[in-house]
C-alpha positions in Angstrom: 0.0 -0.1 -0.1 2.7 2.5 1.0 4.7 1.8 -2.6 1.0 2.3 -4.6 0.7 5.5 -2.3 4.0 6.4 -3.6 3.6 5.9 -7.3 0.4 8.0 -7.1 2.2 10.7 -5.4 4.6 10.9 -8.2 2.5 10.7 -11.3 0.5 13.6 -9.5 3.5 15.8 -9.3 5.1 14.8 -12.9 5.1 17.3 -15.5 2.2 17.8 -18.0 2.8 15.6 -21.3 4.1 17.8 -24.1 1.1 19.2 -26.9 -1.2 21.9 -28.1 -3.9 23.0 -26.0 -7.2 23.7 -28.0 -6.7 27.4 -28.0 -3.4 26.8 -29.7 -4.5 24.6 -32.2 -7.3 27.1 -33.2 -4.4 30.0 -33.3 -2.3 28.0 -35.5 -5.1 26.7 -37.9 -6.1 30.7 -38.3 -2.5 31.7 -39.1 -1.9 28.9 -41.8 -5.2 29.9 -43.2 -3.9 33.7 -43.2 -0.5 32.4 -44.6 -2.5 30.5 -47.5 -4.5 33.5 -48.3 -1.6 35.7 -48.6 0.6 32.9 -50.8 -2.2 32.6 -53.6 -2.9 36.4 -53.8 1.1 36.9 -54.3 0.8 34.2 -56.8 -2.2 35.6 -58.6 -0.8 38.9 -58.6 2.3 37.5 -60.1 0.5 35.5 -62.8 -0.9 38.7 -63.7 2.1 40.8 -63.6 3.6 38.0 -66.1 0.5 38.0 -68.5 0.4 41.8 -68.7 4.2 41.8 -69.2 3.7 39.2 -72.1 0.9 41.2 -73.7 3.0 44.2 -73.9 5.8 42.2 -75.5 3.6 41.0 -78.1 1.9 44.2 -78.5 5.2 45.7 -79.0 6.3 42.9 -81.3 2.8 43.4 -83.4 3.7 47.4 -83.9 7.3 47.1 -84.9 6.4 44.1 -87.5 3.5 46.1 -88.9 5.5 49.4 -88.8 8.2 47.8 -90.9 6.2 46.3 -93.2 3.9 49.7 -94.0 7.5 51.4 -94.4 8.9 49.2 -96.7 5.6 49.0 -98.6 5.0 53.0 -99.1 8.9 53.4 -99.6 8.3 51.0 -102.8 5.0 52.7 -103.9 5.1 52.8 -107.8 3.7 55.6 -109.9 1.9 53.2 -112.1 0.2 55.2 -114.7 -3.6 54.1 -115.2 -3.7 55.9 -118.5 -0.8 55.2 -120.9 -0.9 57.0 -124.0 -3.2 59.1 -122.7 -2.7 63.2 -122.9 -3.2 63.4 -118.9 -1.4 61.1 -117.1 -3.0 59.4 -114.0 -1.3 56.9 -111.5 -2.9 54.2 -109.7 -3.0 55.8 -106.0 -6.3 56.5 -104.3 -5.7 58.0 -100.9 -8.0 58.8 -98.6 -8.3 60.1 -95.3 -9.3 56.9 -93.6 -7.9 54.5 -96.4 -5.3 54.1 -99.0 -4.6 52.1 -102.1 -1.7 52.1 -103.9 0.9 50.3 -106.2 3.9 48.8 -104.5 6.6 45.8 -104.7 5.4 42.9 -102.3 7.9 41.8 -99.5 10.3 38.7 -100.9 8.9 36.6 -98.1 5.4 37.0 -99.5 6.7 35.4 -103.0 4.0 36.9 -104.8 6.0 38.0 -108.0 4.9 41.5 -109.8 3.6 44.5 -109.2 0.9 44.5 -106.5 -2.1 46.8 -105.6 -2.2 47.2 -101.6 -5.2 48.5 -100.0 -5.2 49.7 -96.3 -8.4 50.3 -94.7 -10.0 49.7 -91.1 -12.7 47.4 -91.0 -14.9 46.1 -88.0 -15.0 42.8 -86.5 -15.8 40.6 -83.4 -12.6 41.9 -81.4 -13.2 45.6 -82.6 -11.5 47.9 -85.5 -8.8 46.6 -87.5 -6.4 48.1 -89.9 -5.9 45.3 -92.6 -4.0 45.2 -95.6 -5.2 43.5 -98.7 -3.1 42.6 -102.0 -4.1 41.5 -105.5 -2.3 41.5 -109.2 -1.7 45.2 -110.0 -4.1 45.9 -113.4 -2.5 47.5 -116.5 -3.6 50.0 -118.3 -7.1 51.8 -117.8 -8.4 48.3 -116.2 -8.5 49.3 -112.4 -9.8 45.7 -111.2 -7.8 42.7 -111.5 -7.9 38.6 -110.6 -6.4 37.2 -107.5 -7.3 39.3 -104.5 -6.2 37.8 -100.9 -7.7 37.8 -98.0 -7.4 40.9 -95.8 -4.5 40.6 -93.1 -4.4 42.1 -89.9 -2.0 44.8 -89.2 -3.1 46.5 -86.1 -6.0 45.3 -83.9 -7.9 47.2 -81.3 -8.1 50.4 -83.5 -10.3 53.5 -83.0 -9.3 55.4 -86.0 -6.7 56.0 -88.4 -5.8 59.1 -90.3 -3.4 59.2 -93.5 -2.0 62.4 -94.6 -0.4 63.2 -98.1 2.1 66.2 -98.7 2.9 67.2 -102.2 1.7 70.0 -104.8 -2.0 69.4 -105.9 -2.9 71.8 -108.9 -3.9 74.7 -108.9 -1.4 75.1 -105.8 2.2 76.0 -106.6 3.7 75.0 -103.2 3.8 71.4 -101.3 1.2 71.1 -98.3 -0.1 68.5 -96.5 -3.7 67.2 -98.0 -6.2 64.8 -96.4 -7.0 63.3 -100.2 -4.8 62.4 -102.7 -6.3 61.0 -106.0 -6.7 61.6 -109.8 -3.1 62.6 -109.7 0.3 62.5 -112.0 2.5 62.0 -109.5 3.0 60.3 -105.9 2.9 62.6 -102.9 6.2 63.7 -101.5 5.6 62.2 -98.1 2.8 60.0 -97.0 2.2 60.2 -93.2 0.0 57.5 -91.1 -1.5 58.1 -87.8 -3.2 55.2 -85.4 -5.2 55.8 -82.6 -5.8 52.3 -80.4 -9.0 51.9 -78.6 -7.7 52.3 -75.5 -7.0 56.1 -76.4 -3.3 55.6 -77.0 -1.0 56.5 -79.9 1.0 54.7 -82.2 4.0 56.6 -83.4 3.4 58.2 -86.4 4.9 56.3 -89.7 6.0 59.1 -92.2 7.6 57.9 -95.5 9.1 59.5 -98.6 8.1 57.1 -101.3 11.3 56.7 -103.6 9.5 57.2 -107.1 7.8 60.7 -105.7 9.0 63.4 -108.1 9.8 67.0 -106.4 7.7 69.7 -108.1 6.7 73.3 -106.8 8.6 76.3 -105.6 8.3 75.8 -101.7 6.7 73.9 -98.8 5.1 74.8 -96.0 
């Protein structure tokens, strides 16, 4: 009996077994929940940042490619006469404020061959307005339409508006100035300008090109 009493006394005086109380467990679960929320919030923010960076990089690449294409096409604009042998020469160049059709040499990578008539125009679609380019074989002589038109390709998407400008002499003017139209002319404009406003209100840097075949006329400029 004495031994049993001593054993019970030792058990009562022994330190409590290691472990967590219910309050400590609840606090731990709450802290783990908060850490999980912060962790997933950071992951979502990082994913959005990566997506935004990729979108900006893709957009910049698209703009650079389209600008390079337009620069080359406009520089190679051809003063192709639609009225050969006629008393008055008229070239195949039809420039409006929001649309431009002209004859040019296609890029080598398109492997089209021959002179092509390129049309730049803004069209609507499911994803908003787009600046498109359409190619077809350039007609010779007074016949304007030629077979072989290709489907439009998108140069810029999410476009709000485009504005073309044409610098040169338009009779009866004697000096060069900017015009919003250039058609029924004997010569190419000295300069062609393209301004693009995107759907979000941002501006693409102006594209300003001097066609190689443009002939300098007039006594001054403004």
